[in-house]
C-alpha positions as CSV (number, residue, x, y, z in Angstrom):
1,M,-20.4,89.4,98.9
2,K,-19.7,93.0,98.0
3,K,-16.7,93.1,100.3
4,L,-15.3,90.0,98.6
5,I,-15.7,91.5,95.1
6,Y,-14.1,94.8,96.2
7,C,-11.2,92.9,97.7
8,V,-10.6,90.9,94.5
9,V,-10.8,94.0,92.4
10,L,-8.4,95.9,94.7
11,L,-6.0,93.0,94.9
12,S,-5.9,92.6,91.1
13,G,-5.4,96.4,90.6
14,V,-2.5,96.4,93.1
15,S,-0.9,93.4,91.6
16,T,-1.1,95.0,88.1
17,F,0.8,98.0,89.4
18,V,3.4,95.9,91.2
19,L,4.0,93.8,88.1
20,A,4.3,96.9,86.0
21,Q,7.1,98.1,88.2
22,T,9.4,95.1,88.1
23,P,12.3,95.2,85.6
24,P,12.5,92.7,82.8
25,P,14.5,89.6,83.6
26,A,18.2,89.9,82.8
27,Q,19.5,88.1,79.8
28,P,22.2,85.5,80.6
29,N,25.8,86.7,79.8
30,Q,24.7,90.3,79.5
31,G,26.8,92.2,82.1
32,P,27.4,95.9,81.9
33,A,30.6,95.2,79.9
34,Q,28.6,93.4,77.2
35,R,26.1,96.2,76.3
36,Q,24.3,95.9,73.0
37,A,25.9,98.0,70.3
38,G,24.6,99.3,67.0
39,P,24.8,97.3,63.8
40,N,28.1,99.0,62.8
41,H,29.7,99.1,66.2
42,E,31.4,96.6,68.5
43,P,30.2,96.1,72.1
44,R,31.7,98.7,74.4
45,K,33.8,98.1,77.5
46,P,33.2,100.1,80.6
47,G,35.4,103.1,81.2
48,P,37.5,105.2,78.8
49,I,39.2,103.6,75.9
50,S,42.7,104.2,74.7
51,S,43.7,106.1,71.6
52,E,45.0,102.8,70.1
53,E,41.6,101.1,70.7
54,R,39.7,104.0,69.2
55,A,41.9,104.0,66.2
56,E,41.5,100.3,65.8
57,R,37.7,100.5,66.0
58,R,37.5,103.3,63.5
59,A,39.8,101.5,61.1
60,S,37.9,98.2,61.4
61,R,34.6,99.9,60.8
62,L,35.9,101.8,57.8
63,T,37.4,98.5,56.4
64,K,34.0,96.9,56.6
65,E,32.1,99.8,55.2
66,L,34.4,100.7,52.4
67,S,35.9,97.3,51.6
68,L,39.5,98.5,52.1
69,T,42.4,96.4,50.9
70,P,44.9,95.1,53.6
71,E,47.4,97.7,52.5
72,Q,44.8,100.5,52.9
73,T,43.7,99.1,56.2
74,T,47.3,99.3,57.5
75,K,47.6,102.9,56.3
76,V,44.2,103.9,57.7
77,K,45.1,102.4,61.1
78,A,48.3,104.3,61.2
79,L,46.5,107.5,60.2
80,F,43.8,107.1,62.8
81,L,46.3,106.4,65.5
82,Q,48.3,109.5,64.6
83,Q,45.0,111.5,64.5
84,E,43.9,110.2,67.9
85,K,47.2,111.0,69.6
86,E,47.2,114.6,68.1
87,M,43.6,115.1,69.1
88,D,44.3,113.9,72.6
89,S,47.2,116.3,72.8
90,A,44.9,119.1,71.6
91,R,42.3,118.1,74.2
92,E,44.9,118.3,77.0
93,K,45.9,121.8,75.9
94,S,42.2,122.7,75.7
95,A,41.6,121.6,79.3
96,S,44.2,123.9,80.6
97,A,43.8,126.8,78.2
98,T,41.7,129.9,79.0
99,D,41.2,130.9,75.3
100,K,39.3,128.0,73.7
101,S,38.9,129.6,70.3
102,G,42.5,129.1,69.3
103,I,42.3,125.4,70.4
104,R,39.1,124.9,68.4
105,G,40.8,126.3,65.3
106,D,43.8,124.0,65.8
107,M,41.6,121.0,66.2
108,K,39.6,122.0,63.0
109,A,42.9,122.3,61.1
110,L,44.0,118.9,62.3
111,H,40.7,117.4,61.3
112,E,41.0,118.9,57.8
113,K,44.6,117.7,57.4
114,H,43.6,114.1,58.4
115,E,40.6,114.2,56.0
116,Q,43.0,115.1,53.1
117,E,45.4,112.3,54.1
118,L,42.5,109.8,54.3
119,K,41.3,110.9,50.8
120,A,44.8,110.2,49.5
121,I,44.6,106.6,50.8
122,L,41.1,105.8,49.4
123,T,40.2,105.1,45.8
124,P,37.8,107.5,44.0
125,E,34.9,105.1,44.6
126,Q,35.7,104.8,48.2
127,N,36.1,108.6,48.5
128,T,32.6,109.0,47.1
129,K,31.2,106.5,49.5
130,W,33.1,108.0,52.4
131,E,31.7,111.5,51.6
132,A,28.2,110.1,51.5
133,M,28.7,108.4,54.9
134,Q,30.0,111.7,56.3
135,T,27.0,113.7,54.9
136,E,24.6,111.1,56.3
137,R,26.4,111.2,59.7
138,K,26.2,115.0,59.8
139,E,22.5,115.0,58.9
140,N,21.8,112.4,61.6
141,R,23.7,114.5,64.2
142,Q,21.7,117.6,63.2
143,H,18.4,115.7,63.1
144,H,19.0,114.3,66.6
145,G,20.2,117.6,68.1
146,G,23.9,116.7,68.2
147,G,25.1,119.0,65.5
148,R,26.3,122.6,65.9
149,D,23.5,123.9,63.7
150,S,20.7,122.4,65.8
151,T,18.3,124.8,67.6
152,R,16.8,124.8,71.0
153,N,13.5,126.7,71.6
154,G,13.8,128.4,68.2
155,Q,17.2,129.9,69.0
156,A,20.6,128.8,67.7
157,K,22.9,127.3,70.3
């Protein structure tokens, strides 16, 4: 009788471990290209995305979050496309350059130039909301360790 009880306990213990190791069942129509995205983002496709697609996604997200007019949306899309192409060019230079500090300064100048152009497109209310979004984004990056000011083991990166 004791052997039977030991076998039942052992079998139930092993089956518990086996069941704990199996992955959850796949949801229908959820392939790798249809990964879940955040509430403000569209589902991502596998592989790198083009400058045009990045600009389109950024413009559509900004249109939703700031309630842009159709005219503003057109201008923002054009600005983001220009920015993406200029940044891609700077990244290509950066990949082949030995002195990265000059490239970093160039990219920062491009970023500041595009910020000013975007502010010229937005209304004062939209600018206020945009700045609040940027501040929140920066705080989230720093809080999650993605910002330049984050620390590791008590030392600055």
